[in-house]
N, CA, C and O of each residue as an XYZ file, in Angstrom:
952
protein
N      66.308    -11.073     33.061
C      65.027    -11.727     33.312
C      64.155    -10.797     34.151
O      64.589    -10.348     35.212
N      62.934    -10.497     33.703
C      62.074     -9.604     34.480
C      61.768    -10.195     35.840
O      61.548    -11.398     35.973
N      61.756     -9.351     36.834
C      61.492     -9.817     38.183
C      60.017     -9.646     38.517
O      59.389     -8.696     38.051
N      59.447    -10.556     39.324
C      58.040    -10.408     39.719
C      57.836     -9.099     40.467
O      58.715     -8.664     41.210
N      56.710     -8.485     40.278
C      56.415     -7.215     40.918
C      55.304     -7.389     41.952
O      54.497     -8.311     41.833
N      55.249     -6.532     42.951
C      54.161     -6.579     43.929
C      52.816     -6.430     43.229
O      52.694     -5.707     42.240
N      51.835     -7.106     43.744
C      50.511     -7.081     43.109
C      49.731     -5.842     43.523
O      48.655     -5.951     44.111
N      50.263     -4.679     43.223
C      49.578     -3.422     43.511
C      48.763     -2.992     42.307
O      49.071     -3.363     41.174
N      47.738     -2.222     42.549
C      46.911     -1.740     41.444
C      47.725     -0.800     40.564
O      48.410      0.094     41.060
N      47.643     -1.011     39.255
C      48.404     -0.170     38.324
C      47.772     -0.242     36.935
O      47.033     -1.173     36.617
N      48.082      0.768     36.116
C      47.721      0.775     34.698
C      48.963      0.371     33.920
O      50.053      0.882     34.177
N      48.803     -0.542     32.971
C      49.946     -1.075     32.239
C      49.649     -1.123     30.748
O      48.521     -0.898     30.308
N      50.690     -1.419     29.986
C      50.597     -1.547     28.539
C      50.738     -3.015     28.154
O      51.365     -3.784     28.883
N      50.160     -3.419     27.008
C      50.294     -4.814     26.594
C      51.721     -5.143     26.169
O      52.500     -4.259     25.813
N      52.044     -6.431     26.214
C      53.354     -6.944     25.822
C      53.127     -8.085     24.831
O      52.101     -8.762     24.907
N      54.064     -8.316     23.900
C      53.890     -9.437     22.962
C      53.684    -10.779     23.665
O      52.947    -11.632     23.170
N      54.326    -10.967     24.805
C      54.140    -12.188     25.584
C      52.882    -12.035     26.425
O      52.800    -11.103     27.224
N      51.897    -12.921     26.273
C      50.610    -12.755     26.981
C      50.704    -12.795     28.495
O      49.758    -12.379     29.164
N      51.813    -13.280     29.072
C      51.944    -13.326     30.525
C      52.808    -12.193     31.062
O      53.236    -12.221     32.216
N      53.062    -11.197     30.218
C      53.834    -10.037     30.641
C      53.099     -8.760     30.244
O      52.272     -8.759     29.333
N      53.416     -7.684     30.940
C      52.909     -6.350     30.612
C      54.075     -5.379     30.736
O      55.162     -5.748     31.182
N      53.837     -4.136     30.338
C      54.874     -3.108     30.437
C      54.316     -1.885     31.151
O      53.133     -1.564     31.036
N      55.178     -1.218     31.881
C      54.781      0.020     32.541
C      54.961      1.179     31.564
O      55.523      1.002     30.483
N      54.484      2.359     31.942
C      54.622      3.535     31.077
C      56.085      3.882     30.837
O      56.433      4.468     29.812
N      56.940      3.517     31.790
C      58.368      3.805     31.637
C      59.093      2.748     30.810
O      60.287      2.877     30.539
N      58.372      1.703     30.408
C      58.984      0.675     29.574
C      59.424     -0.569     30.320
O      59.924     -1.513     29.707
N      59.245     -0.587     31.639
C      59.661     -1.757     32.420
C      58.723     -2.926     32.138
O      57.505     -2.763     32.073
N      59.310     -4.102     31.973
C      58.543     -5.304     31.646
C      58.256     -6.074     32.935
O      59.162     -6.374     33.712
N      56.959     -6.388     33.147
C      56.540     -7.054     34.379
C      55.880     -8.387     34.069
O      55.145     -8.520     33.090
N      56.153     -9.377     34.920
C      55.483    -10.656     34.801
C      54.141    -10.589     35.528
O      54.055    -10.066     36.639
N      53.095    -11.121     34.895
C      51.786    -11.163     35.530
C      51.851    -12.114     36.725
O      52.368    -13.223     36.588
N      51.343    -11.714     37.890
C      51.397    -12.578     39.072
C      50.761    -13.942     38.839
O      49.793    -14.064     38.088
N      51.303    -14.957     39.480
C      50.748    -16.301     39.375
C      49.317    -16.321     39.919
O      49.001    -15.657     40.906
N      48.484    -17.080     39.268
C      47.101    -17.196     39.725
C      46.185    -16.089     39.237
O      45.004    -16.071     39.582
N      46.708    -15.163     38.440
C      45.882    -14.083     37.897
C      45.378    -14.474     36.516
O      46.017    -15.251     35.808
N      44.231    -13.930     36.143
C      43.652    -14.162     34.823
C      43.264    -12.820     34.217
O      43.034    -11.846     34.934
N      43.193    -12.781     32.897
C      42.830    -11.534     32.214
C      41.324    -11.501     31.990
O      40.775    -12.311     31.243
N      40.672    -10.560     32.644
C      39.236    -10.343     32.457
C      39.041     -9.446     31.246
O      39.427     -8.278     31.290
N      38.454     -9.954     30.161
C      38.323     -9.131     28.950
C      37.331     -7.993     29.140
O      36.461     -8.078     30.007
N      37.443     -6.921     28.342
C      36.481     -5.819     28.444
C      35.121     -6.255     27.908
O      35.019     -7.264     27.210
N      34.096     -5.505     28.228
C      32.775     -5.802     27.702
C      31.680     -5.868     28.745
O      30.499     -5.761     28.414
N      32.064     -6.045     30.021
C      31.076     -6.090     31.092
C      31.513     -5.091     32.164
O      32.209     -5.467     33.107
N      31.115     -3.824     32.031
C      31.563     -2.786     32.979
C      31.219     -3.095     34.422
O      32.021     -2.822     35.315
N      30.037     -3.663     34.673
C      29.642     -3.968     36.032
C      30.553     -4.988     36.679
O      30.950     -4.827     37.833
N      30.887     -6.037     35.944
C      31.793     -7.065     36.456
C      33.182     -6.480     36.676
O      33.815     -6.748     37.697
N      33.655     -5.689     35.733
C      34.989     -5.095     35.849
C      35.086     -4.185     37.065
O      36.073     -4.225     37.799
N      34.060     -3.362     37.277
C      34.082     -2.446     38.433
C      34.167     -3.218     39.741
O      34.931     -2.845     40.632
N      33.397     -4.284     39.865
C      33.397     -5.043     41.116
C      34.733     -5.755     41.346
O      35.243     -5.792     42.465
N      35.282     -6.310     40.284
C      36.570     -6.989     40.415
C      37.648     -6.000     40.848
O      38.470     -6.315     41.709
N      37.649     -4.821     40.264
C      38.651     -3.814     40.606
C      38.436     -3.262     42.006
O      39.395     -2.909     42.692
N      37.182     -3.186     42.433
C      36.871     -2.622     43.744
C      37.341     -3.523     44.884
O      37.583     -3.045     45.993
N      37.470     -4.818     44.620
C      37.790     -5.761     45.697
C      39.279     -5.919     45.974
O      39.644     -6.622     46.916
N      40.129     -5.310     45.212
C      41.551     -5.460     45.502
C      42.432     -5.089     44.323
O      41.947     -4.551     43.329
N      43.733     -5.373     44.427
C      44.684     -4.990     43.379
C      44.350     -5.598     42.019
O      43.943     -6.756     41.928
N      44.525     -4.811     40.977
C      44.333     -5.256     39.588
C      45.332     -4.526     38.706
O      45.867     -3.484     39.085
N      45.575     -5.080     37.532
C      46.384     -4.412     36.511
C      45.487     -4.176     35.301
O      45.036     -5.129     34.665
N      45.229     -2.916     34.985
C      44.389     -2.559     33.849
C      45.268     -2.350     32.619
O      46.150     -1.491     32.609
N      45.014     -3.149     31.580
C      45.820     -3.081     30.363
C      45.165     -2.111     29.384
O      44.016     -2.295     28.982
N      45.910     -1.084     29.012
C      45.396     -0.072     28.090
C      46.381      0.114     26.946
O      47.595      0.038     27.130
N      45.833      0.359     25.763
C      46.667      0.579     24.576
C      46.226      1.852     23.885
O      45.042      2.028     23.599
N      47.163      2.738     23.614
C      46.860      3.999     22.940
C      47.041      3.846     21.442
O      48.062      3.343     20.973
N      46.041      4.285     20.701
C      46.111      4.324     19.245
C      45.679      5.707     18.796
O      44.501      6.059     18.865
N      46.640      6.480     18.340
C      46.352      7.869     18.012
C      45.986      8.618     19.273
O      46.747      8.608     20.241
N      44.839      9.266     19.280
C      44.385     10.021     20.446
C      43.473      9.202     21.349
O      43.047      9.681     22.400
N      43.170      7.977     20.951
C      42.234      7.168     21.712
C      42.961      6.101     22.528
O      44.028      5.619     22.147
N      42.353      5.748     23.659
C      42.885      4.703     24.527
C      41.880      3.560     24.568
O      40.701      3.769     24.854
N      42.350      2.360     24.282
C      41.491      1.188     24.252
C      41.855      0.252     25.400
O      43.031      0.039     25.694
N      40.825     -0.304     26.046
C      41.043     -1.270     27.123
C      41.285     -2.646     26.525
O      40.579     -3.074     25.612
N      42.285     -3.329     27.047
C      42.574     -4.699     26.623
C      42.263     -5.693     27.737
O      42.609     -6.870     27.635
N      41.618     -5.228     28.789
C      41.212     -6.107     29.865
C      41.869     -5.760     31.182
O      42.654     -4.816     31.271
N      41.543     -6.528     32.201
C      42.043     -6.299     33.556
C      42.584     -7.615     34.112
O      41.879     -8.623     34.157
N      43.842     -7.586     34.533
C      44.426     -8.742     35.210
C      44.026     -8.694     36.681
O      44.144     -7.658     37.335
N      43.551     -9.832     37.192
C      43.149     -9.930     38.594
C      43.215    -11.402     39.004
O      43.267    -12.281     38.144
N      43.212    -11.678     40.315
C      43.222    -13.071     40.763
C      42.054    -13.849     40.157
O      40.911    -13.395     40.207
N      42.339    -15.013     39.588
C      41.311    -15.810     38.921
C      40.169    -16.167     39.867
O      39.003    -16.147     39.473
N      40.504    -16.494     41.115
C      39.472    -16.863     42.088
C      38.497    -15.724     42.296
O      37.288    -15.941     42.377
N      39.021    -14.503     42.382
C      38.147    -13.352     42.587
C      37.255    -13.128     41.375
O      36.061    -12.864     41.519
N      37.827    -13.231     40.185
C      37.049    -13.007     38.968
C      35.891    -13.992     38.885
O      34.760    -13.595     38.605
N      36.159    -15.266     39.125
C      35.106    -16.277     39.030
C      34.057    -16.101     40.113
O      32.867    -16.277     39.853
N      34.477    -15.757     41.322
C      33.527    -15.558     42.414
C      32.617    -14.375     42.147
O      31.399    -14.468     42.302
N      33.218    -13.252     41.741
C      32.419    -12.061     41.465
C      31.503    -12.296     40.270
O      30.364    -11.829     40.268
N      31.979    -13.008     39.257
C      31.151    -13.312     38.091
C      29.930    -14.139     38.504
O      28.817    -13.889     38.039
N      30.147    -15.122     39.377
C      29.033    -15.952     39.832
C      28.049    -15.141     40.667
O      26.836    -15.294     40.525
N      28.572    -14.275     41.543
C      27.700    -13.443     42.367
C      26.853    -12.513     41.500
O      25.659    -12.331     41.738
N      27.491    -11.939     40.504
C      26.781    -11.009     39.636
C      25.738    -11.736     38.786
O      24.647    -11.216     38.553
N      26.080    -12.937     38.328
C      25.124    -13.718     37.544
C      23.894    -14.051     38.382
O      22.773    -14.032     37.873
N      24.096    -14.356     39.666
C      22.978    -14.652     40.554
C      22.097    -13.423     40.745
O      20.870    -13.524     40.729
N      22.724    -12.263     40.925
C      21.956    -11.031     41.095
C      21.154    -10.708     39.839
O      19.997    -10.294     39.919
N      21.773    -10.900     38.688
C      21.118    -10.546     37.431
C      19.964    -11.472     37.088
O      19.120    -11.133     36.258
N      19.920    -12.619     37.707
C      18.817    -13.547     37.456
C      17.587    -13.196     38.300
O      16.512    -13.760     38.101
N      17.749    -12.276     39.228
C      16.658    -11.860     40.101
C      15.824    -10.789     39.395
O      16.381     -9.787     38.947
N      14.502    -10.973     39.284
C      13.646     -9.966     38.619
C      13.805     -8.566     39.210
O      13.649     -7.571     38.503
N      14.114     -8.491     40.507
C      14.265     -7.177     41.143
C      15.441     -6.415     40.538
O      15.412     -5.187     40.455
N      16.472     -7.141     40.116
C      17.637     -6.502     39.490
C      17.221     -5.783     38.207
O      17.640     -4.654     37.951
N      16.396     -6.450     37.410
C      15.970     -5.852     36.143
C      15.043     -4.664     36.370
O      15.052     -3.704     35.600
N      14.246     -4.734     37.430
C      13.395     -3.574     37.741
C      14.243     -2.367     38.127
O      13.987     -1.245     37.693
N      15.252     -2.619     38.947
C      16.149     -1.519     39.333
C      16.878     -0.977     38.104
O      17.089      0.229     37.975
N      17.257     -1.882     37.208
C      17.958     -1.463     35.994
C      17.079     -0.560     35.141
O      17.536      0.462     34.630
N      15.821     -0.942     34.992
C      14.893     -0.138     34.193
C      14.647      1.210     34.842
O      14.566      2.228     34.155
N      14.526      1.224     36.169
C      14.318      2.489     36.874
C      15.520      3.416     36.710
O      15.365      4.620     36.507
N      16.713      2.843     36.799
C      17.931      3.630     36.629
C      18.029      4.168     35.213
O      18.416      5.318     35.004
N      17.677      3.332     34.235
C      17.725      3.770     32.834
C      16.731      4.903     32.595
O      17.036      5.867     31.893
N      15.548      4.782     33.178
C      14.534      5.826     33.006
C      14.998      7.144     33.617
O      14.770      8.211     33.046
N      15.655      7.068     34.788
C      16.174      8.295     35.416
C      17.227      8.953     34.540
O      17.225     10.171     34.362
N      18.137      8.135     33.990
C      19.184      8.703     33.125
C      18.587      9.355     31.890
O      19.017     10.434     31.482
N      17.595      8.702     31.292
C      16.968      9.265     30.095
C      16.281     10.588     30.408
O      16.335     11.528     29.615
N      15.638     10.653     31.563
C      14.980     11.902     31.965
C      16.002     13.005     32.206
O      15.792     14.157     31.826
N      17.107     12.639     32.841
C      18.167     13.618     33.092
C      18.779     14.119     31.796
O      19.063     15.308     31.651
N      18.985     13.192     30.837
C      19.565     13.593     29.559
C      18.604     14.479     28.774
O      19.027     15.432     28.120
N      17.316     14.167     28.838
C      16.336     14.989     28.134
C      16.300     16.400     28.721
O      16.198     17.383     27.987
N      16.385     16.490     30.047
C      16.394     17.791     30.704
C      17.652     18.570     30.347
O      17.594     19.779     30.123
N      18.797     17.874     30.293
C      20.037     18.564     29.929
C      19.967     19.064     28.489
O      20.400     20.177     28.191
N      19.420     18.239     27.602
C      19.312     18.649     26.199
C      18.449     19.894     26.072
O      18.767     20.799     25.300
N      17.347     19.942     26.835
C      16.484     21.134     26.795
C      17.240     22.364     27.306
O      17.174     23.438     26.708
N      17.951     22.193     28.407
C      18.702     23.318     28.970
C      19.795     23.781     28.014
O      20.023     24.979     27.849
N      20.466     22.820     27.385
C      21.539     23.178     26.465
C      20.974     23.901     25.244
O      21.544     24.889     24.783
N      19.856     23.406     24.728
C      19.230     24.050     23.567
C      18.825     25.484     23.910
O      19.016     26.392     23.101
N      18.272     25.689     25.094
C      17.899     27.041     25.526
C      19.138     27.938     25.620
O      19.082     29.120     25.281
N      20.254     27.367     26.081
C      21.482     28.153     26.206
C      22.035     28.522     24.837
O      22.552     29.624     24.650
N      21.930     27.613     23.884
C      22.378     27.915     22.519
C      21.508     29.024     21.927
O      22.021     29.966     21.322
N      20.192     28.908     22.104
C      19.274     29.923     21.585
C      19.571     31.289     22.199
O      19.537     32.311     21.514
N      19.863     31.293     23.499
C      20.182     32.554     24.177
C      21.490     33.131     23.658
O      21.603     34.346     23.497
N      22.473     32.290     23.394
C      23.742     32.780     22.858
C      23.551     33.381     21.480
O      24.140     34.418     21.175
N      22.739     32.751     20.640
C      22.533     33.258     19.276
C      21.918     34.651     19.315
O      22.402     35.556     18.636
N      20.861     34.836     20.099
C      20.230     36.156     20.291
C      19.953     36.845     18.953
O      20.252     38.026     18.779
N      19.387     36.101     18.023
C      19.081     36.668     16.712
C      17.946     37.678     16.805
O      17.123     37.620     17.718
N      17.912     38.601     15.853
C      16.818     39.544     15.711
C      15.517     38.760     15.540
O      15.531     37.670     14.968
N      14.386     39.298     16.031
C      13.112     38.576     15.939
C      12.772     38.085     14.531
O      12.093     37.068     14.386
N      13.224     38.775     13.509
C      12.905     38.329     12.150
C      13.582     37.006     11.826
O      13.168     36.305     10.903
N      14.627     36.660     12.585
C      15.340     35.396     12.361
C      15.197     34.433     13.540
O      16.041     33.563     13.757
N      14.117     34.607     14.290
C      13.922     33.746     15.458
C      13.818     32.277     15.068
O      14.386     31.418     15.741
N      13.097     31.977     13.985
C      12.950     30.586     13.569
C      14.284     29.995     13.130
O      14.543     28.809     13.337
N      15.129     30.823     12.526
C      16.464     30.363     12.150
C      17.259     29.997     13.395
O      17.958     28.984     13.428
N      17.141     30.840     14.417
C      17.858     30.583     15.675
C      17.376     29.288     16.320
O      18.183     28.496     16.807
N      16.063     29.073     16.324
C      15.532     27.851     16.931
C      15.987     26.618     16.160
O      16.330     25.596     16.754
N      15.987     26.719     14.847
C      16.434     25.605     14.012
C      17.902     25.300     14.275
O      18.277     24.141     14.450
N      18.730     26.338     14.301
C      20.162     26.150     14.539
C      20.410     25.598     15.934
O      21.261     24.726     16.112
N      19.680     26.091     16.921
C      19.855     25.608     18.296
C      19.539     24.120     18.391
O      20.243     23.375     19.073
N      18.486     23.687     17.710
C      18.114     22.268     17.753
C      19.142     21.405     17.042
O      19.459     20.309     17.503
N      19.667     21.891     15.924
C      20.663     21.119     15.176
C      21.952     20.978     15.981
O      22.510     19.885     16.084
N      22.420     22.088     16.551
C      23.649     22.054     17.343
C      23.468     21.159     18.558
O      24.374     20.405     18.913
N      22.314     21.234     19.195
C      22.059     20.400     20.375
C      22.050     18.926     20.007
O      22.644     18.109     20.710
N      21.383     18.577     18.914
C      21.322     17.178     18.498
C      22.709     16.622     18.226
O      22.978     15.448     18.480
N      23.591     17.471     17.707
C      24.947     17.019     17.396
C      25.842     16.993     18.619
O      26.585     16.033     18.826
N      25.780     18.037     19.431
C      26.769     18.213     20.490
C      26.383     17.606     21.831
O      27.260     17.215     22.602
N      25.094     17.519     22.123
C      24.679     17.096     23.463
C      24.458     15.597     23.579
O      24.094     15.113     24.651
N      24.668     14.861     22.515
C      24.472     13.411     22.567
C      25.455     12.774     23.544
O      26.629     13.142     23.585
N      24.963     11.811     24.331
C      25.814     11.116     25.299
C      26.929     10.387     24.567
O      26.690      9.681     23.588
N      28.155     10.569     25.059
C      29.288      9.889     24.452
C      29.849     10.584     23.228
O      30.753     10.056     22.579
N      29.323     11.777     22.894
C      29.802     12.474     21.700
C      31.227     12.985     21.860
O      31.948     13.161     20.878
N      31.630     13.225     23.120
C      32.980     13.729     23.354
C      33.143     15.191     23.003
O      34.268     15.691     22.962
N      32.047     15.890     22.749
C      32.120     17.303     22.397
C      32.171     18.167     23.648
O      32.013     17.690     24.772
N      32.399     19.454     23.412
C      32.494     20.394     24.537
C      31.186     20.468     25.306
O      31.182     20.847     26.478
N      30.071     20.111     24.666
C      28.776     20.170     25.340
C      28.673     19.186     26.498
O      27.832     19.345     27.383
N      29.541     18.160     26.489
C      29.463     17.146     27.537
C      30.415     17.415     28.695
O      30.415     16.660     29.667
N      31.211     18.446     28.623
C      32.144     18.744     29.698
C      31.455     19.534     30.796
O      30.517     20.288     30.540
N      31.929     19.353     32.021
C      31.399     20.124     33.146
C      32.425     21.125     33.662
O      32.229     21.753     34.702
N      33.515     21.265     32.925
C      34.588     22.141     33.387
C      34.274     23.619     33.178
O      34.874     24.481     33.821
N      33.329     23.912     32.276
C      32.970     25.304     32.028
C      31.452     25.447     32.117
O      30.733     24.463     31.941
N      30.952     26.656     32.388
C      29.509     26.872     32.498
C      28.792     26.505     31.203
O      29.387     26.525     30.125
N      27.507     26.171     31.319
C      26.750     25.730     30.161
C      26.669     26.826     29.092
O      26.577     26.520     27.903
N      26.703     28.097     29.504
C      26.662     29.184     28.519
C      27.899     29.157     27.627
O      27.806     29.386     26.421
N      29.046     28.880     28.218
C      30.278     28.787     27.431
C      30.282     27.529     26.569
O      30.802     27.539     25.453
N      29.703     26.446     27.087
C      29.596     25.225     26.291
C      28.748     25.478     25.045
O      29.081     25.026     23.950
N      27.649     26.206     25.233
C      26.756     26.497     24.114
C      27.472     27.311     23.045
O      27.374     27.008     21.856
N      28.188     28.338     23.467
C      28.925     29.171     22.508
C      29.965     28.340     21.761
O      30.063     28.421     20.536
N      30.738     27.543     22.491
C      31.776     26.733     21.854
C      31.171     25.728     20.887
O      31.750     25.461     19.834
N      30.012     25.167     21.227
C      29.371     24.185     20.358
C      28.902     24.825     19.052
O      29.040     24.231     17.983
N      28.349     26.035     19.140
C      27.911     26.735     17.926
C      29.104     27.027     17.016
O      29.044     26.783     15.811
N      30.179     27.545     17.591
C      31.356     27.888     16.794
C      31.966     26.635     16.170
O      32.412     26.663     15.023
N      31.985     25.526     16.934
C      32.530     24.280     16.400
C      31.668     23.771     15.248
O      32.193     23.335     14.224
N      30.340     23.825     15.414
C      29.444     23.366     14.348
C      29.631     24.209     13.091
O      29.692     23.677     11.983
N      29.721     25.502     13.265
C      29.897     26.378     12.101
C      31.250     26.149     11.434
O      31.364     26.245     10.212
N      32.267     25.848     12.226
C      33.587     25.580     11.646
C      33.523     24.418     10.656
O      34.147     24.452      9.595
N      32.763     23.395     11.022
C      32.688     22.207     10.173
C      31.634     22.319      9.075
O      31.761     21.683      8.029
N      30.586     23.129      9.305
C      29.473     23.168      8.355
C      29.465     24.389      7.449
O      28.833     24.354      6.393
N      30.144     25.465      7.824
C      30.071     26.694      7.023
C      31.433     27.154      6.518
O      31.536     28.215      5.903
N      32.477     26.369      6.769
C      33.810     26.732      6.279
C      34.441     25.510      5.611
O      33.878     24.416      5.648
N      35.594     25.700      5.008
C      36.301     24.594      4.379
C      37.304     23.931      5.304
O      38.267     23.315      4.850
N      37.075     24.060      6.606
C      38.050     23.554      7.588
C      38.377     22.081      7.401
O      39.541     21.691      7.490
N      37.373     21.264      7.145
C      37.596     19.820      7.059
C      38.459     19.426      5.860
O      39.069     18.357      5.852
N      38.506     20.294      4.849
C      39.320     19.981      3.669
C      40.668     20.710      3.673
O      41.479     20.524      2.766
N      40.900     21.526      4.680
C      42.144     22.293      4.731
C      43.349     21.397      5.026
O      43.263     20.463      5.824
N      44.439     21.688      4.387
C      45.705     21.028      4.691
C      46.544     22.007      5.509
O      47.236     22.870      4.971
N      46.458     21.845      6.803
C      47.127     22.779      7.710
C      48.524     22.254      8.034
O      48.665     21.120      8.494
N      49.554     23.060      7.801
C      50.929     22.618      8.116
C      51.059     22.200      9.576
O      50.449     22.797     10.462
N      51.851     21.181      9.808
C      52.047     20.703     11.182
C      53.081     21.572     11.898
O      54.189     21.144     12.219
N      52.662     22.794     12.125
C      53.488     23.768     12.829
C      52.796     24.069     14.144
O      51.583     24.282     14.173
N      53.546     24.090     15.225
C      52.954     24.311     16.538
C      52.136     25.601     16.563
O      52.638     26.673     16.226
N      50.888     25.483     16.960
C      50.023     26.640     17.078
C      49.279     26.999     15.803
O      48.387     27.847     15.837
N      49.622     26.371     14.663
C      49.005     26.740     13.393
C      47.523     26.374     13.362
O      46.692     27.193     12.968
N      47.180     25.138     13.779
C      45.777     24.730     13.760
C      44.941     25.617     14.693
O      43.808     25.977     14.372
N      45.514     25.960     15.841
C      44.801     26.838     16.771
C      44.547     28.203     16.139
O      43.480     28.791     16.319
N      45.538     28.705     15.394
C      45.394     30.000     14.746
C      44.335     29.953     13.650
O      43.557     30.894     13.494
N      44.307     28.858     12.890
C      43.289     28.704     11.838
C      41.898     28.670     12.464
O      40.973     29.309     11.962
N      41.752     27.939     13.540
C      40.460     27.869     14.217
C      40.036     29.233     14.742
O      38.860     29.591     14.680
N      40.994     29.987     15.256
C      40.678     31.325     15.763
C      40.191     32.224     14.624
O      39.237     32.985     14.787
N      40.851     32.129     13.482
C      40.459     32.934     12.324
C      39.047     32.564     11.854
O      38.235     33.444     11.567
N      38.758     31.255     11.777
C      37.438     30.816     11.328
C      36.367     31.176     12.354
O      35.234     31.485     11.985
N      36.715     31.140     13.630
C      35.753     31.522     14.665
C      35.376     32.994     14.528
O      34.220     33.364     14.730
N      36.344     33.826     14.188
C      36.066     35.250     13.985
C      35.081     35.440     12.837
O      34.154     36.244     12.937
N      35.281     34.700     11.745
C      34.358     34.785     10.609
C      32.965     34.314     11.000
O      31.967     34.916     10.604
N      32.898     33.244     11.773
C      31.594     32.718     12.193
C      30.865     33.735     13.055
O      29.659     33.927     12.904
N      31.581     34.380     13.950
C      30.945     35.385     14.806
C      30.461     36.584     13.990
O      29.441     37.188     14.320
N      31.177     36.923     12.943
C      30.738     38.008     12.068
C      29.425     37.659     11.374
O      28.552     38.511     11.211
N      29.295     36.399     10.970
C      28.044     35.948     10.349
C      26.902     36.024     11.360
O      25.815     36.505     11.040
N      27.149     35.556     12.562
C      26.112     35.581     13.594
C      25.674     37.002     13.902
O      24.494     37.239     14.161
N      26.596     37.945     13.881
C      26.262     39.337     14.166
C      25.279     39.899     13.147
O      24.443     40.731     13.497
N      25.362     39.467     11.913
C      24.440     39.969     10.882
C      23.015     39.524     11.213
O      22.063     40.281     11.021
N      22.872     38.295     11.710
C      21.548     37.811     12.105
C      21.064     38.533     13.359
O      19.869     38.786     13.513
N      21.986     38.860     14.246
C      21.594     39.567     15.467
C      21.126     40.984     15.168
O      20.223     41.504     15.823
N      21.749     41.597     14.174
C      21.363     42.963     13.817
C      20.142     42.996     12.906
O      19.618     44.073     12.620
N      19.684     41.841     12.450
C      18.503     41.793     11.591
C      18.770     42.242     10.173
O      17.847     42.663      9.475
N      20.022     42.160      9.729
C      20.366     42.589      8.372
C      19.813     41.607      7.339
O      19.584     40.439      7.653
N      19.596     42.078      6.104
C      19.205     41.154      5.028
C      20.318     40.117      4.817
O      21.498     40.464      4.778
N      19.935     38.866      4.684
C      20.907     37.793      4.534
C      20.889     37.306      3.087
O      19.851     36.851      2.607
N      22.015     37.394      2.389
C      22.051     36.969      0.987
C      21.988     35.447      0.852
O      22.263     34.717      1.805
N      21.624     34.985     -0.331
C      21.559     33.545     -0.599
C      22.915     32.882     -0.406
O      23.001     31.695     -0.089
N      23.974     33.663     -0.600
C      25.328     33.103     -0.520
C      25.831     32.929      0.914
O      26.937     32.428      1.117
N      25.041     33.332      1.910
C      25.479     33.214      3.309
C      25.778     31.750      3.643
O      24.913     30.895      3.453
N      26.977     31.444      4.134
C      27.330     30.050      4.443
C      26.393     29.399      5.452
O      26.081     28.213      5.338
N      25.940     30.178      6.450
C      25.039     29.613      7.452
C      23.685     29.317      6.831
O      23.089     28.274      7.099
N      23.205     30.220      6.016
C      21.916     30.004      5.355
C      21.974     28.764      4.478
O      21.034     27.969      4.464
N      23.076     28.591      3.740
C      23.229     27.412      2.884
C      23.289     26.140      3.716
O      22.695     25.126      3.350
N      24.003     26.194      4.831
C      24.148     24.998      5.669
C      22.812     24.565      6.255
O      22.569     23.371      6.433
N      21.938     25.534      6.558
C      20.655     25.205      7.173
C      19.596     24.808      6.156
O      18.605     24.172      6.516
N      19.786     25.171      4.897
C      18.768     24.874      3.884
C      19.165     23.733      2.956
O      18.323     23.205      2.230
N      20.452     23.341      2.973
C      20.879     22.242      2.120
C      20.525     20.925      2.776
O      20.952     20.670      3.902
N      19.752     20.076      2.102
C      19.362     18.792      2.727
C      20.569     17.886      2.880
O      21.492     17.949      2.068
N      20.583     17.039      3.911
C      21.689     16.105      4.088
C      21.724     15.110      2.956
O      20.691     14.857      2.336
N      22.907     14.520      2.654
C      23.001     13.552      1.562
C      22.170     12.317      1.858
O      22.028     11.902      3.008
N      21.621     11.735      0.792
C      20.853     10.497      0.949
C      21.777      9.376      1.375
O      22.990      9.438      1.175
N      21.186      8.354      1.965
C      22.001      7.239      2.464
C      22.797      6.604      1.331
O      23.955      6.238      1.526
N      22.184      6.463      0.126
C      22.903      5.857     -0.987
C      24.083      6.709     -1.411
O      25.136      6.190     -1.782
N      23.898      8.040     -1.354
C      24.988      8.933     -1.746
C      26.160      8.813     -0.790
O      27.313      8.925     -1.205
N      25.875      8.585      0.497
C      26.934      8.514      1.489
C      27.767      7.243      1.335
O      28.869      7.150      1.876
N      27.236      6.261      0.593
C      27.973      5.025      0.390
C      28.908      5.106     -0.796
O      29.768      4.242     -0.969
N      28.751      6.146     -1.627
C      29.593      6.270     -2.826
C      30.998      6.691     -2.484
O      31.832      6.841     -3.378
């Protein structure tokens, strides 16, 4: 019979029994008496509930992604914080602050997108005869990679923005100018990394031709990727 556990803050896994959870090591724990499961969907409420004391955050991994299944916390605390937050949200001043915060974030994101686009353009360093190509490519890569929540290398702060720009260009070219997405790569340790390294070398060779101002043939994968129109919405449904 599982024994009750101290109500310390922890991350847990779901259990078939709704009043139990499991630890990463497989230990089965009974949910403390008087606790309720706060479902996901209201980040502000969840943050406040977790900030006020011990909670159990239920997470489930599916493939490479982790999904929240809610937070166990004392029912009294959840209801009190929910009521407090509802009262705050009914105040017009709350909505004004919310709009001001949203406007600041949008301005910050717009500034980051401009900086990232400039960094991509600087990395490309195409010959003046291909300046418009460089600007077009920089805008396309930025639109794809710098979007909030994209999960791409452009959103990481672990490396300088110049390195983010280079990695974003190479990643975009891998998917748009090579057959990488259709490749069947053996599940051998290091094989996918090696394939990516090989394709990155090819992509850099293509970029060098634009940097040197060489004549670019119609068959150039980058030229085709930039001039081929995206599929129509109806085509994408087929």
